[in-house]
N, C-alpha and C positions, 0 to 999 in steps of 0.2 A: 242132498241124500243124508248128510250126517245128522240132520235134525232128527231122524228116527232112533238115533242111538240114545238110550236112556241110562240113567244111573241105575246100576244094578247092586250096588253095595249097600248094606244095612237096611235091608227090607225084610218084613215078615209077611208072608213066607218068603224064603230065600229065592233068588233068581233060579230059574229053571234052565236046563240045558238048551231048550228052545230059545229062550230069551238070549242066552250067551251066544248061541249060534247066529241069531238074527243080528245082533250087535256087530259080530264079526263080519257077516256078510255085508253090512251097510259100510263097515270101515273099508273093506277091500274093494267095494264098488267106488267109494270116494277116491281111494288112492289110485286105483287103476283108471278111473274115468270111464268106466264102462259098467252098465247094469247087466249086460249079458255078454260074456266073453265069446270070442270066435272059437271055433273048433280047435284051432292051433294053441290057443291060450286057455282053454277050458280046464286042462289038468292042473296047470300052475295056479289059476284062480281058485279052484276047489281045494287044492292043497293049502293054499294061503289062508282060506277061510277056516279050514280044519285047525291049522296050527295056531291061529289067532284065537279061536275059540278055546283051544287047549290051554294057552298061556293065560287067557282071561279067567278061565277056571281056577288055575293055580293062584292067580292074583286075588280072586275074591276069597278063596279059602284061607289065604295068608293075612289078609287085612284084619286088623282088630280095631275096635273102637269102644269108648266108654258111653257113647250116646245111645239113647234108646233107639230101638229099631223103628223105622217109619212103617206105618200101615198103608198098604197099596191102595185100599179103597179111599182113604183120606187123601192121599197124594193125587190120585186120579180125579177126585172131586175138585181139589185145588187147581189142577191143570185144566179142567173143564171150565171152571170159572174164569181163569185167566184167558182162555180162548174166547169165551163169550164177551169179555170186555174188549178184547183185541179185534176180533172179527164181527161182533154183533151177535145178538142172540139168533138162533136159527128158527 
């Protein structure tokens, strides 16, 4: 599950709230061992996702770097090329 968590820092354009929320959701799923919580655990699960997304937003806002921002399109193309080598061309 955590393979879906992507680096969110130092990209142009910056990570969206939806991307931060998706990463938080993947993290909570991995830690809890559940992709969908039971009704009894749903509130705690959703609260954890919200709190982790909030903390992640603060972290991303506070991080600084001298490196130039990465281009999302270029990084996606590199990932696609790596996947083609790894899994073969589709």
